[in-house]
C-alpha positions as CSV (number, residue, x, y, z in Angstrom):
1,M,0.0,0.0,0.0
2,K,2.9,2.4,0.8
3,E,4.0,2.3,-2.9
4,V,0.4,3.1,-4.0
5,A,0.1,6.1,-1.7
6,E,3.6,7.2,-2.7
7,V,2.8,7.0,-6.4
8,Y,-0.6,8.8,-6.2
9,S,0.9,11.5,-3.9
10,W,3.5,12.3,-6.6
11,M,0.8,12.2,-9.3
12,F,-1.1,14.8,-7.4
13,V,1.7,17.3,-7.1
14,Y,3.1,16.7,-10.6
15,N,-0.2,16.7,-12.5
16,E,-3.5,16.8,-10.7
17,W,-2.9,20.0,-8.7
18,N,-2.4,21.9,-12.0
19,K,-5.9,21.0,-13.1
20,L,-7.7,22.2,-10.0
21,K,-9.3,25.6,-9.3
22,R,-7.5,27.6,-6.7
23,L,-9.5,28.6,-3.6
24,P,-9.2,32.0,-1.9
25,I,-7.5,30.6,1.2
26,Q,-3.9,30.6,2.4
27,D,-2.9,27.2,0.8
28,R,-5.2,27.7,-2.2
29,G,-7.1,24.6,-1.3
30,F,-4.0,22.3,-1.4
31,E,-4.7,20.3,1.8
32,E,-8.4,19.8,1.2
33,S,-7.8,18.8,-2.5
34,F,-5.0,16.4,-1.6
35,R,-6.9,14.7,1.2
36,E,-9.9,14.1,-1.1
37,Y,-7.7,12.9,-4.0
38,I,-5.6,10.4,-2.0
39,S,-8.6,9.0,-0.1
40,R,-10.4,8.4,-3.4
41,K,-7.4,6.8,-5.1
42,V,-6.1,4.6,-2.3
43,K,-9.3,3.6,-0.5
44,F,-7.9,3.8,3.1
45,D,-9.8,2.1,5.9
46,K,-9.5,5.3,8.0
47,V,-8.5,8.9,7.4
48,S,-8.1,11.4,10.3
49,D,-10.3,14.4,10.6
50,I,-9.0,17.8,9.6
51,R,-6.9,19.4,12.4
52,D,-6.9,16.1,14.3
53,T,-4.4,16.1,17.2
54,G,-4.5,12.4,18.2
55,F,-2.6,10.8,15.4
56,G,-5.9,9.8,13.8
57,L,-6.5,7.3,16.6
58,S,-7.1,9.5,19.6
59,Y,-3.6,8.9,21.0
60,P,-1.8,11.1,23.5
61,T,1.8,12.2,23.1
62,F,4.9,11.4,25.2
63,S,5.4,15.1,25.9
64,G,1.8,15.8,26.7
65,L,1.6,18.4,24.0
66,P,-1.0,18.0,21.2
67,H,0.3,17.8,17.6
68,E,-1.6,18.4,14.5
69,L,-0.8,16.3,11.5
70,D,-2.4,17.1,8.2
71,A,-3.5,13.5,7.5
72,I,-3.1,10.1,9.1
73,C,-4.3,7.3,6.8
74,V,-4.6,3.7,7.7
75,K,-5.1,0.6,5.6
76,D,-4.8,-2.8,7.2
77,K,-1.6,-2.5,9.3
78,E,0.0,0.3,7.2
79,L,-0.2,3.8,8.5
80,S,0.7,6.8,6.3
81,A,1.4,10.1,8.0
82,F,1.2,13.1,5.7
83,E,2.6,16.6,6.3
84,L,1.2,18.8,3.5
85,K,3.1,22.0,2.6
86,H,1.7,24.0,-0.3
87,Y,4.8,26.3,-0.3
88,E,4.6,27.3,-3.9
89,V,6.9,30.2,-3.2
90,S,8.2,29.6,0.4
91,N,11.1,27.2,0.9
92,I,10.9,23.8,2.5
93,T,13.3,24.1,5.5
94,K,15.1,21.7,7.8
95,D,12.9,23.0,10.6
96,I,9.8,21.7,8.8
97,V,11.5,18.3,8.4
98,F,12.6,18.1,12.0
99,T,9.2,19.3,13.3
100,F,7.4,16.6,11.3
101,W,9.9,14.0,12.6
102,G,9.5,15.2,16.2
103,K,5.7,14.9,16.0
104,I,5.9,11.3,15.0
105,I,8.5,10.5,17.6
106,D,6.3,12.1,20.3
107,F,3.3,9.9,19.4
108,Y,5.4,6.8,18.9
109,F,7.3,7.0,22.2
110,K,4.0,7.2,24.2
111,N,2.1,4.6,22.2
112,A,4.9,2.3,21.0
113,E,3.2,-0.9,22.1
114,V,0.3,-0.3,19.8
115,L,1.9,1.7,17.0
116,S,4.7,-0.9,16.6
117,N,2.0,-3.1,15.1
118,Y,1.8,-0.7,12.2
119,K,4.1,0.0,9.3
120,I,4.5,3.8,9.6
121,T,5.6,5.8,6.6
122,M,6.1,9.5,6.6
123,F,5.2,11.6,3.6
124,L,6.2,15.3,3.3
125,V,4.2,16.6,0.3
126,T,4.8,19.9,-1.4
127,I,4.3,21.6,-4.8
128,N,7.5,23.5,-4.4
129,K,9.6,23.0,-7.5
130,S,12.9,24.2,-6.1
131,V,13.5,22.0,-3.1
132,D,17.1,22.2,-2.0
133,E,19.3,19.1,-2.2
134,S,20.1,19.4,1.5
135,I,16.4,18.9,2.3
136,R,16.2,15.9,0.0
137,K,19.2,14.3,1.7
138,L,17.7,15.0,5.1
139,C,14.5,13.3,4.2
140,I,16.3,10.3,2.8
141,G,18.4,10.0,6.0
142,Y,15.3,10.0,8.2
143,G,13.2,7.7,6.0
144,I,10.8,10.4,5.0
145,K,9.2,10.2,1.5
146,L,9.7,13.7,0.1
147,I,6.9,14.1,-2.5
148,E,7.8,17.0,-4.9
149,P,7.0,17.7,-8.6
150,S,10.6,18.0,-9.7
151,L,11.9,14.6,-8.6
152,M,10.4,11.1,-8.0
153,T,11.0,9.1,-5.0
154,I,12.7,5.8,-5.7
155,G,9.4,3.9,-5.1
156,T,7.7,6.1,-7.6
157,L,10.5,5.7,-10.1
158,D,10.2,1.9,-9.7
159,Y,6.5,2.0,-10.5
160,F,6.8,4.2,-13.7
161,A,10.0,2.5,-14.9
162,R,8.2,-0.9,-14.9
163,D,5.2,0.8,-16.6
164,I,7.2,2.3,-19.4
165,Y,9.1,-1.1,-19.9
166,Q,5.7,-2.5,-21.1
167,K,5.4,0.3,-23.7
168,L,8.9,0.5,-25.3
169,L,9.2,-1.2,-28.7
170,D,12.8,-1.8,-29.7
171,H,15.3,-4.2,-28.1
172,D,18.0,-1.6,-27.3
173,N,15.7,0.6,-25.3
174,L,14.1,-2.3,-23.5
175,K,17.6,-3.4,-22.5
176,L,18.3,0.1,-21.2
177,C,15.1,0.1,-19.3
178,D,15.9,-3.2,-17.8
179,E,19.2,-1.8,-16.5
180,L,17.3,1.1,-15.0
181,I,14.9,-1.2,-13.2
182,E,17.9,-3.1,-11.8
183,D,19.6,0.1,-10.7
184,I,16.4,1.2,-8.9
185,R,16.1,-2.2,-7.3
186,I,19.5,-1.9,-5.8
187,V,18.8,1.6,-4.5
188,K,15.4,0.5,-3.0
189,E,17.0,-2.4,-1.3
190,R,19.5,-0.2,0.5
191,Y,17.8,3.1,1.0
192,D,14.0,2.7,0.7
193,Y,13.2,2.5,4.4
194,S,10.6,4.1,6.6
195,F,10.1,5.2,10.2
196,S,9.1,1.6,11.3
197,D,12.4,0.3,9.8
198,I,14.4,2.7,12.0
199,F,12.7,2.0,15.3
200,R,11.8,-1.4,16.9
201,Y,9.7,-1.9,20.0
202,K,10.3,-5.2,22.0
203,D,9.9,-6.1,25.6
204,G,9.0,-2.6,26.7
205,E,12.0,-1.0,25.0
206,I,12.4,1.1,21.9
207,K,15.6,0.5,19.9
208,I,17.1,1.9,16.8
209,N,17.1,-1.0,14.4
210,L,18.8,0.5,11.3
211,P,22.6,0.2,10.8
212,L,23.1,4.0,10.7
213,D,26.7,3.7,9.5
214,Q,25.5,2.3,6.3
215,I,23.1,5.2,5.5
216,K,24.7,7.6,3.0
217,P,22.0,10.2,2.0
218,E,24.3,12.0,-0.5
219,E,25.1,8.7,-2.3
220,A,21.4,7.7,-2.3
221,L,20.3,11.1,-3.7
222,N,23.0,11.0,-6.5
223,K,21.8,7.5,-7.5
224,I,18.1,8.6,-7.5
225,L,19.0,11.6,-9.7
226,E,20.9,9.4,-12.1
227,C,17.9,7.0,-12.3
228,Y,15.5,9.9,-12.8
229,K,17.6,11.3,-15.6
230,L,17.6,8.0,-17.4
231,F,13.9,7.5,-16.8
232,K,13.1,10.9,-18.4
233,K,15.3,9.9,-21.4
234,L,13.3,6.7,-21.8
235,K,10.1,8.5,-21.4
236,D,11.1,10.9,-24.2
237,I,11.9,8.0,-26.4
238,W,8.5,6.4,-25.8
239,N,6.8,9.7,-26.5
240,S,8.6,9.9,-29.8
241,Q,7.5,6.4,-30.7
242,K,3.9,7.3,-30.0
243,N,4.1,10.2,-32.4
């Protein structure tokens, strides 16, 4: 389900948002439109109310302070936490990333016995087309899926690379696409992790489960950029074949 939410989130900021009428409010209707779109496409079992402060499940926090998250969506035992930042002009900053991370930590530390039963994935969604590479690396390092119109996540790249493989016609380009899919597989295997892959709860203790010395966000970002560049090349080839 994570990959489905990931793909549809990117499709919203890349394409769907451009079709929608802007509303006369601060975020131009971004949050409301996204919540409606992702709920319709993914068919979650539960979606939190607007301005919910209980992690969508009426949970308290470790600190005792309430935190608002833009959307908590649950399907089976997968929980997607969305932080929605319109930010068409304003920059996505490290403070936004750390605040989002801190909110999830605060809920998890208080409710780990229950929340450890879920696969928790964090999504930072924005229509900003000029996200700084330092923010991209920060999100990769903390297992946050940064959904932006200018770059696909590795999960989204995997989905569309496999899709375009079915459409290419000649052998050489199919071979090139096959190589791309393999490169994506290697990156996913090493770097496509989530909040629940970092923390483990067992016998009343929360432990860091990820081998942090193996996490290299700069290397991961460079590989994702290389894969995205090759994907766009293959997409251009496919478009030319259509015409």
